[in-house]
TITI-18971 format. One record per residue (C-alpha): x, y, z; residue in three letters. Coordinates in steps of 0.02 Angstrom, whole numbers, plus 50000, padded with zeros to 5 digits. Each point is the difference from the previous one (the first is absolute). Layout:
% residues N
XYZala...
END
This chain:
% residues 445
499724997850015met501615016050027lys500884993849849asn498525001649880leu499635017650120leu501765005149946phe499974997649821leu498495011049991leu500735012850086ile501384997849898ala498845000249834phe499345014550045met501315009950032val500694996049859met498445005549928ser500125015950050gln501945001049933leu499484993449804ile498335010150013phe500545015750074gly501445000349889arg498944999949839ser498905013050038thr501235009350038glu500654997749799lys498405006349946lys499895014150101thr500615014050088ala499045008250123gly498085009249929cys499565013849919phe498975013550100pro498454993149927asp500504983750085gly500424990349820thr501594990750023pro501335006749907ile501274985649904pro501524999350038ala500695003649831ser499505016850003leu501035003850136thr501554990049931asp501305012149966thr501454987249893thr500915008549858lys499824996249852ile501794993849923asn500105008949819pro500954984849933asp498484989550033ala499025009349853leu500954994849838gly501065007649886arg500855016650041lys499675011749860trp501355015650022val499245014949943val501925003749926ser500024988049901asp498425005649909phe501025016949958gly499425008050151ala501235014250086val500455005950151gly500535016749999asp498305008250058gly499905010649801gln499274984849905thr498424997849985leu499894981650016asn498144995450004thr500024990849844lys501794989950034ser499104993950182ile498364997349926gln500754990749867lys500814988850119ala498364998050066ile499064993449876asp501474989549982glu499844991950145ala498214998649998ser500074989549819gly501224988550046lys499274993750180gly500205015450101gly501305004350115gly500635013650095val500625017549936val501625006150083val500085018350020ile502245000350038pro501085012850068glu499535016949913gly499005011849975leu498734995149884phe498715013449912leu498314994049962thr498185004649950gly498514986250023ala500484981950033leu498524986849966phe500534984050073phe498954983349931lys499884985350084pro501504987950060gly500895015249992thr500925009650180his501005014950039leu501734998550086his500855015950071val501724995450040arg500735009850130glu500965014849926gly498625000449873gly498825014649933val498484998749905leu499745015649961leu498185007749957gly500035014649853ser499645016950059asp498965003649833asp498204994750004ile500184993149815val500634988150042asn498684995350106phe498454997949862pro498224999050054met499094984350012met498494990750114pro500685001750177ser499285000450179arg500545019250093met498905004350124glu498564989750026gly499745002749810gln500244988749855ser500685010849887ile501075006549861asp501595003650074tyr502014998850015phe500904981150041pro501014999250123ala502224997149974val499544983650068val498144991249903asn499744984850049ala498054993349917tyr499514983350040gly501604993250044val499544984750123asp501564995750108gly500855017349938phe501535006750137thr501195014249999ile501614994450097thr501965007650067gly500505010850103arg500005013249846gly499175017249962thr498405004349898ile500115019449989asp498655006849943gly501085018049961asn498465008750047gly500535018450037leu499625007749859lys498264993250012tyr499785007050154trp500375015849962asn498805000649854ala498704993450121phe500425014750140trp500105013049853gln498234995749929arg499244998550205arg500765020849995ala499085003849860glu498214991350046asn500184993250190pro498304989849983lys501164988849863cys499564982750006thr501334987650018asn499764993049808leu500235016849879glu501695000050026val500914984249897ser501174986850108arg500104985049997pro500124987550144arg501314988950066leu499364981249986ile498294996049961phe499384981249999ile498114995149937gln499124984950032asn501294988150057ser500354985350111lys501424993950117asn501055018749989val501445001850100gln501165015250000leu501664999950111gln501605009750057asp500235014049869val499585018350022lys498475008649937leu500505020249997his499575016249928asn498324995549884ser499315012349900gly498024994350067phe499594983850138trp501214989450018thr499514982449997thr498294997749929his499134982450040leu498194997849902tyr499234985150009arg501354987850057cys499824987150138ser501314990150090asn501155013249998val501645003850109lys500945015050037leu501754997050107leu501305009450036ser499875014249873leu500735018950018his498805010149956ile500415019050007phe499555017549908ser500415017950083pro499155009750079ala501165014549966ala501135010249921pro498314996449891val498534990850032lys499774984749886ala497945001050006pro498924982250027ser501374989249989thr499054987250134asp501264985150014ala498704984149964ile498485003949948asp498674984550008leu498755001449890asp498364986050001val501314986450065cys500204986750122ser500864989650073asp501595012250066val501454999550097leu501055016050022val501494993750090asn501745006450049gly500015017949896cys500645016350018tyr498265013049948met500595021849988glu499115007749888val499195016649967asn498184993949985asp499494983050089asp500884985650039ala498744985949992val498445004649917ala498584988849967leu498815004649849lys498764993949908gly498985011149906gly498865017050032lys498425008349948gly498145000150048pro499804984049934trp501584991850018ala499514987750064asp498894994549835thr501715002449875asp500564979549980pro501805007849973asn499865003250202asn500164991450142gly500354995350161pro501854999950066asn500134982250154lys501334991450094asn501365012250008ile501464998050119ile501205012950021ile501404996850147gln501705002650062asn500015014749884cys500885018150024thr499365015349955phe500935017749980gly498705015349943phe498514998049913cys498095007850002his499674983750088ser500674980350045ala498404993649909val498425006649927thr498134995149987cys499625012249829gly499855011849934ser499634989149858glu499314981150100ala498154990150006ile500494988750123his501704995950086asn499914982150115arg501024991250115asn501405010850028ile501504996550102ile501345014650040val501044990250132arg502075002050066asn500325015549924cys500955013450037lys499765020849952val501285014249994asn498915015049922gly498254994849914pro498775011350019ser498584986650027arg500134984050061val498264995249923leu499315011549899trp497914995849973leu499505009449856lys498235002749996asn499525004049823arg498115008850026pro499684998649813asp500374980349996thr499474985250102pro501314992250090gln500244986850124leu501594996150106tyr499814989150106glu500994987850098tyr501715009950026ile501214996650147leu501645010350029val501234990550130glu501515000150061asn500675017549957ile501225012550049thr500895014849983gly499135019849937arg498705006649877ala499085014250011asp498494992250007arg499434980150046leu498224999149930leu499405015149888phe498124996849937ala498925013649913lys498865002949858pro501445000949823trp499185015349912val501385002549880gln499454999949800phe498104993650094phe498394996149828asp498664993550036leu499904998649823gln498075003249992gly499764986550184arg498515012350101thr500424987450162thr502054999250055pro500454982850007pro500464993650183leu501944998150070ser500204986450136met501384995650082ser499604984650099asn500914988150152gln501845010250007val501194992850117val501535012050089phe501164987350124arg501874999650056asn500295018349941ile501175010150092glu500275017849896leu500495017250002thr498585009149924cys499355020249988lys498304992449961ile499434983350074phe498315000149897ala499495012349883asp498234994649946ile498405007549928asp498704993349941val498395008049902ser498284994749940glu500414985849883asn501544992550078asp499934989150140leu501514994150121leu499544983650105lys500574989050113asn501705003250036phe501184994050125thr501725006350107phe500874986750081glu501765003050095asn500435017049913leu501175012650086lys499885015549898ile501065016450037thr498885012449939ala500035018849970glu498384999049970asn499314986150085gly497935000850005glu499044985649887leu498255006749981asn499004985450049lys498355006149947ser500754995549814leu499904982650018ile498554988550014glu500684984450109gly501395007050042leu501364986650137thr501205005050081leu501324988950112arg501635007750074asn500055016149908leu501415011550064val499845017549930val501565010150080asn500104987550161gly498005000650007ser499174986050000leu498715005049880val498114990450051glu
END
């Protein structure tokens, strides 16, 4: 009997070890709405470009790395030949390789060697307008320096640099803004740095993405994306680099942003998806869901993470284990009164450093246009949790609401805030939970 009991206990222990480990392999915790996070999404294993096939070095196709020769045709030839002969890795070697818009094709990848620079042209004529996606609209617009349309498995690797060479574009924008303070971002012709559309299993790692003319990394309708150890930068001085968002996720799902450094003169991570009074009925628009931003460092930016301003639905957003050193906001909820919006199940946890504000949530009325709709749609932020945060800031919670937007079910838990303005207007949030919220040394209840 004792032997039988011993065997039964041993079986139970072994079963727990085996099945428990099996479960850990399948999931890595849960998203804020309770659904499991697949372990594959948080796997930060780097891709070995040597395992991606033949190397196609652009200098072998006539590209010259002198910073003066326009190499668009030579580099595109390398891409086309690689795609036509079974795929492989297009390599930017050491040197400064000037180029216009490049279009990667199925089976191709980009590798920028250390000491290599892929330099975008500062002449917009080298970026011919074509069907694209910009600011929540599917429109004709200029392509990026690096483009990938429908390239499943696309990767960008290497410790080199992709540089947008944006100064001329920035100066043109500020000149136009001086002429017309109400000008839109699209009135000045300028390219993005990277645009990837309709692609699955995308991974960008290690490269430096600098000085974009417009948005830096724009992904539209992509899934299973990993952005690992990127260094994304554009200046705020002496010339501000306008609208150079580090990462724009536009109708994307299952995205991991891990170990990146972001310092740009606009939002660091912006969640897009569509805008306008009937944006939720447009099949080109859609939600961002299952987004994890972790182990990142944010220098100066307008916001570390922003919902909007062109967004209709963001769900299951996790921002964790990050350091902030100068963002204007940690989380910005742009509640746009001319667009139906739902931002839900957002978790911000384990954040340290300094920022102007922890939370900024106010109606966003720039370029407000109901387009004939008589009743403004509702914008709502629901199920938002701030947890385990130690922050020095100017304003703790800079929030306001109108009759057309709603803040609902917010939780502040284990926060230590030092703020010039530590006020929290509890009346503006429907369903507010406070657990160990300490502001300027005092417990807030």
